[in-house]
C-alpha positions, 0 to 999 in steps of 0.5 A, spaced: 341 066 354 343 069 361 342 076 363 345 080 369 344 087 371 352 088 370 351 085 363 346 089 360 349 095 363 355 093 359 352 092 353 348 099 353 355 103 355 359 100 350 358 094 345 366 093 344 367 092 352 361 087 352 364 083 346 371 082 350 367 081 357 361 077 355 363 074 348 370 073 348 369 072 356 376 075 357 377 078 365 383 081 367 389 077 370 389 083 376 383 086 378 382 093 379 383 096 386 376 099 387 373 092 385 378 088 390 376 094 396 368 093 394 369 085 394 372 085 401 367 090 404 361 086 401 365 080 404 365 083 411 358 085 411 356 078 409 360 075 415 357 080 419 350 077 418 351 070 417 356 070 424 354 076 428 361 078 427 367 079 421 374 079 421 378 085 418 385 086 416 386 092 419 394 092 418 393 091 411 387 095 409 385 099 415 380 104 411 376 098 408 376 095 415 373 102 418 368 102 413 365 095 415 366 097 423 361 103 421 356 099 418 356 095 424 355 101 428 350 105 425 346 100 420 347 093 423 343 094 429 337 098 426 337 093 419 335 086 420 337 081 414 335 074 414 339 072 408 346 074 405 349 073 398 342 070 395 343 067 388 336 068 384 334 066 377 328 069 374 325 067 367 324 073 363 322 070 356 323 063 353 330 062 353 332 068 357 334 068 364 335 074 369 340 072 374 344 075 379 346 075 386 342 079 392 347 082 397 341 081 402 334 080 403 331 084 409 326 081 414 320 084 410 322 080 404 325 087 400 332 086 397 338 089 400 344 092 396 350 095 399 353 101 396 360 104 397 361 111 394 366 117 394 361 122 394 357 125 400 350 121 401 346 127 400 340 129 396 344 129 390 346 122 391 339 120 393 337 123 386 342 120 382 341 113 385 334 113 382 336 113 375 340 106 377 337 101 373 339 095 377 334 098 382 328 096 377 332 089 375 332 087 382 325 089 383 323 085 377 326 079 380 324 079 387 317 081 385 317 087 389 316 094 388 321 097 393 328 095 396 333 098 400 340 101 399 345 101 404 350 106 402 357 107 406 362 113 404 369 111 403 373 115 408 377 121 405 382 122 410 389 120 409 394 116 413 399 120 416 407 119 415 408 116 422 401 113 423 400 106 424 395 102 421 391 101 427 391 109 429 389 110 422 383 105 422 381 108 429 381 115 426 377 113 420 372 110 425 372 117 429 371 120 422 364 117 421 362 120 428 361 127 424 356 128 419 354 121 420 348 122 415 352 124 409 357 118 410 353 112 412 345 111 411 339 106 409 335 109 403 329 106 401 327 106 394 320 105 391 318 104 384 311 104 380 309 097 377 308 101 371 316 102 371 317 095 372 313 092 367 316 097 362 323 095 364 321 088 363 319 090 356 326 093 355 330 087 357 326 083 353 328 087 347 335 088 349 336 080 350 334 080 342 339 085 340 344 081 344 342 075 340 342 078 334 349 082 335 352 075 337 350 072 331 352 077 326 359 078 329 360 070 328 357 069 322 359 074 318 366 075 321 364 083 323 365 083 330 369 090 330 363 093 326 357 090 330 361 091 337 363 098 336 366 102 341 363 108 345 369 112 346 365 116 351 366 110 356 374 109 355 375 114 361 369 113 365 369 114 372 376 117 372 379 111 370 381 107 363 377 102 361 379 095 363 380 093 356 384 099 353 390 095 352 387 091 347 381 095 344 385 098 338 388 092 335 385 085 338 386 079 335 381 073 338 387 068 335 392 071 340 393 070 347 394 076 352 398 076 358 394 081 362 387 077 360 385 070 361 378 066 359 373 067 364 372 059 365 379 059 368 378 063 374 
């Protein structure tokens, strides 16, 4: 079995969503816009570290281009990364691997994760960040008890009616010049070795639970009972679950036009 930070997070949040994504291996035909924006931002940061420059589509995506430009101006000069988009594999237990991709590895060997947010990067944000279990997962895989987060707030200003994409892009770039620390910064996070060890034990237990659930759902044909939904997650983060259209009446024998199998990507 292969575990990832996102796989564990999905299992803990809603077993039904886990069933769709990791057992049935369904992915939406059309990705959600926030995921597209995040991928574009990460791609530009990766390009910046690999080539020393990045290509931005100001005409079609001025806001995301401005975020990457802000990263280049405020973070890139002070924060050195020796590797970008680095794949990792960590043997958790016999037959269970922890896998994923680090956004970057800094010159001092610490993992770097790039985050975007709609909130101010203030004390409350930093406090909430401490509870992100991805931190412990990445520390476990890297063998370090520290890591870096770069955080960039999405511009909250909107494009004016008669404003060109280039003009809007320039305004967004200028927007980062005020209250910069609340909009883009580097955060170093530290955890104790005890916390990391406890997280490792927790992941081992979760892996056993996943294997048990998948076996029960398959052998007894009770996937709906085993992989029950957590309704508190149906509209988490202010948007509908990506599997909302099939969650109530899913038939694994049918094909759904809004989804495709993961291997078809």
